[in-house]
C-alpha positions as CSV (number, residue, x, y, z in Angstrom):
1,X,7.6,7.4,-2.7
2,X,7.0,7.5,-6.4
3,X,3.5,6.7,-7.8
4,X,5.1,3.5,-9.3
5,X,6.4,2.3,-5.9
6,X,3.0,3.2,-4.3
7,X,1.2,1.0,-6.8
8,X,3.8,-1.7,-6.5
9,X,3.3,-1.8,-2.7
10,X,-0.5,-1.9,-3.1
11,X,-0.1,-4.9,-5.6
12,X,2.2,-6.8,-3.3
13,X,-0.4,-6.3,-0.3
14,X,-3.3,-7.2,-2.7
15,X,-5.0,-4.0,-1.8
16,X,-7.0,-1.7,-4.0
17,X,-6.6,2.1,-3.6
18,X,-9.9,2.3,-1.8
19,X,-8.7,0.0,0.9
20,X,-5.8,2.3,1.6
21,X,-8.3,5.3,1.8
22,X,-10.6,3.4,4.2
23,X,-7.8,2.3,6.5
24,X,-6.3,5.8,6.7
25,X,-9.4,7.5,6.8
26,X,-8.8,9.7,3.9
27,X,-11.0,10.3,0.9
28,X,-10.6,7.9,-1.9
29,X,-9.6,11.0,-4.1
30,X,-6.6,11.5,-2.0
31,X,-5.4,7.9,-2.2
32,X,-6.0,8.1,-5.9
33,X,-3.9,11.3,-6.2
34,X,-1.1,9.3,-4.7
35,X,-1.5,6.6,-7.2
36,X,-1.6,9.0,-10.1
37,X,1.2,11.2,-8.7
38,X,-0.9,14.4,-8.7
39,X,-0.1,14.6,-4.8
40,X,3.1,13.4,-3.0
41,X,2.5,10.4,-0.8
42,X,3.2,11.6,2.8
43,X,6.3,10.3,4.5
44,X,4.3,8.7,7.2
45,X,2.2,6.8,4.6
46,X,5.4,5.8,2.8
47,X,7.0,4.3,5.8
48,X,3.8,2.5,6.9
49,X,3.4,0.9,3.4
50,X,7.1,0.0,3.1
51,X,6.9,-1.6,6.7
52,X,3.8,-3.7,5.6
53,X,5.3,-4.8,2.4
54,X,8.5,-5.9,4.2
55,X,6.6,-7.9,6.7
56,X,4.5,-9.4,3.9
57,X,7.5,-10.5,1.9
58,X,9.2,-11.9,4.9
59,X,6.3,-14.1,5.9
60,X,5.2,-17.4,4.1
61,X,1.8,-17.3,2.5
62,X,-0.9,-18.8,4.5
63,X,-1.3,-21.7,1.8
64,X,2.1,-22.8,2.7
65,X,1.2,-22.8,6.5
66,X,-2.1,-24.8,5.9
67,X,-0.4,-28.0,4.3
């Protein structure tokens, strides 16, 4: 996963980098290093984020469901 794709996934999910760090139980500096490309995104994190994005894009927004 490239840093650009990592950032795109977080934008789609409406998550700041700190949220990813908290969910995964890693230091914020690790999640930031993925964002900046100074460390590679682990394959497991890549697959997890891509799965979440796929589900997010498939489902309708809650605003559509409420009306």
